[in-house]
N, C-alpha and C positions, 0 to 999 in steps of 0.2 A: 834512461837520461834523468836525469832532475826538471824535476817541474821549475821551473823559474816565475819571480814574483812576477806581479802586472807591473807594466813599465809608470816611470813616475806620472806620465800625462794621464791615464787611468782615474790614480787617487785625484789629482786635480780636475778632474771633470767635477766625479764626484764632491770636493769641497765648493768646486765654484757653485755646483746644482746647489748643494746646502745653504752656500751664504746667499745667493737671489731667491731664495726660498724664505729666507730669515728676512731678508732688505723689500719684499714684497709683504709678510705680513706684519713688518714695522711701520711701511706706509699705510697699508687698509685704514682707513677712517669711517668702513661701515661696521652693521651689529648683524652681520650673514657668511661670516667666513665662510664658514661648510658648506652652508646651504645654498649657496650660490654655485658651487661648481658639482655637488649632490645631485641636484636635482635636472636630469638629462629627458634624452628623447625617450629613455625605457622608465626613470622612475617619475612620476609625479613630485609635486612641492608638498603636497601633505603626507606621500607615502614616504618621500624624505624627511622629513621634520618626525615621522614617527622613527624612521629607522634609524636616526642622529641621538632620539633622548631613551632608545634603550640601554640596560647596562652592559653587554658586554662591549656597544659601538662605544660608550664613552668610556669604557675599562683601556679599550683601544688605543682611542684617543689620548688617554694623560697619561699612558705608558709609552709613547713615541715622542708627541708631540709636547706634555705640559697643560698642568694648568690654565697657564695663559691664551693658549688657544680657544680651549672652553670656551674662556669668558668673554672670548672674542666676536663669539654666534649667540645671539641672544634665546636660539632655541636648543640650544645644546644647554649653554646655561640654564634655562628651565630646565630641562631633563634634570641636570646634576641636582640640581635645588630640591624637587620631587622627589627623589631617590635617597637625599641626605635627610630630608622629613621624613622620610618612612624609614630611615634608618638601614638602608639594604646595605645588607653584613660587606659585599664585596668591591661595591664603590669605596665602607670606609677602610675595607684594608687596603684597596688600592690608592687611596690618597692618603694614607698614614704611612705608606712604604713610600709616594711620593717626597711627603717631607723628610722624611729620613736620605731620602737619593740629594736633595737640592741644598742639603745644613752644609751651611755654607765653614771651610773648616778657619777655623783661627788661628793666628800668626802668635808662633811659636814664642815664648818668653825669652829674657835675653838668657846667654848664656852666661855662665861664669868665668871671671876671667883667675888665671891662677887657681883654681880647682874649689875657688869662695866665691858665693855674691857677694857684689859689694854690699850689700846690706847687711848680710852677716855679719860680715866684718867690720862696720860701722860699729854694728850691735857690742861686738866682740871686744873692740877697742873702747866703746864708752866706758864697757864693765869692766876691764883689768886696768887703764890706765887715769879711768874718770877726765879727761883731757876735755877741752869745750870743741864746740862743733868748729868752731875754727882751725883748733888746732888738726883733728882731723881729717876736717878736709884738705890741709896742707899736704898731711901722711897719705890722704887715700888720691887726692885728684890732680897736688902740685899746686893748688891755690887756695888762700884764705878765704877770698869772697864768696864760696861754693858753700858757707856752712848751715846756708839755707836749705841746701839738697840735701847737705849732712840730716840737719833735723828731719826733714822730710823723708830719707829712708828710713831715719830709727821710726819718725810716726808709723809709717805702711807696717811697720816689721810687727808693734805693737798694737796695734789694729788686728791686722791677722792672727794675731795670737789671742786676740781678747775673749773667753770665753762668754761672756753677756753678746757679742753680734754675731756668736754663731746661731743658725735656725735650725728646728728639725728637718729633714727634707718629711715633705707630704706622701704618706702613704698611696699606694698607687692602685688604684680601683680595676678586679681582675674581672672581666667579664666573660 
């Protein structure tokens, strides 16, 4: 018999628990987010502070929760600061991985209509026919009042292709 996936109620409980944890974090106003729950009957406050400042603990917190959660706790943030000052290789690697993971994706650019971008079509019409911006706007947009838009499209292409505006990429330093 095939294993059946868990029912939707199981996943809903997980989603609700994660949402509740996020709401609790966002509502927190103090500066001892992890320490307040870390120190219990077995672990003293000083031992909890020492444990939370260890590189392994900070690495796990960074990978599971994120940098904003570490910064919500003054002891975890202080431990991270000390490790960064000492240039701890593991923490630097984990922060680099975190930065790559959190990189927002840009929006995709406009898709060409009819197999050609509007900018390219405008530049081609100007080169071939020598028409004014108003006449090109009438051809492309059906409205001669959009001549300023035609002009800005041509300027964008000109700026994009200008060799004086191209900057060399900085050399990447190897460690």
